[in-house]
C-alpha positions, 0 to 999 in steps of 0.5 A, a space after each residue: 446715596 451720600 448723606 446730606 442735610 436734605 430736609 423733605 418738604 411735604 407737597 401733598 402726595 409728593 415729597 421734594 428734597 430741600 438742599 442746604 447747599 448746591 454741593 449737596 444736590 451735586 452729590 446726588 446720582 444723575 438719576 436722582 437729579 433727573 427725578 427731582 428735575 422732572 418733578 419740578 419741571 412738570 409743575 406750572 408756574 402757578 403751582 410753584 408760586 402757590 407752594 412758595 413761602 416767604 424767606 425765613 430770617 436765615 435765608 434772607 441773610 444768605 440772599 443778602 450776602 449773595 446779592 452784595 457780592 454782585 458787580 465788578 470787584 473793587 480795584 485799588 484802595 478807593 475804587 476806580 474812576 472812569 475817565 475820557 482821555 484823548 490820545 493820538 491815534 498812532 500812539 493808541 495803536 502802539 499802546 494797544 499792540 504793546 499791551 496785547 503783547 504783554 498780556 495787559 489791558 489798556 487800562 492796566 498798561 496806562 496805570 503801570 505807566 502812571 505809577 512809574 512816572 508819578 512820585 510816590 504819595 507820602 
């Protein structure tokens, strides 16, 4: 078994390994992963909740960083604004066909067209 930063957690008679990162768990053999899974899966929700502990400061910070990364990535310097735009049906069909042929999303094609038509900000 590879060396990891696993810390055993005393759970009465059983000892469950605690991993610092997912890659440490992934480094285990399939048999070890299955043993840990079976141990956890054999416990009821009430048992798991009874053994749970509040997050310490380090874990709260890690969770905060993870939660902040959710959502869509920000586009442009100042984000994007969703708008409703009226376009003739035939023009929209041509636009969609052209965008698909070029491997673009409709909004990407419209953005490129606007950037070509509008003067540079200065």
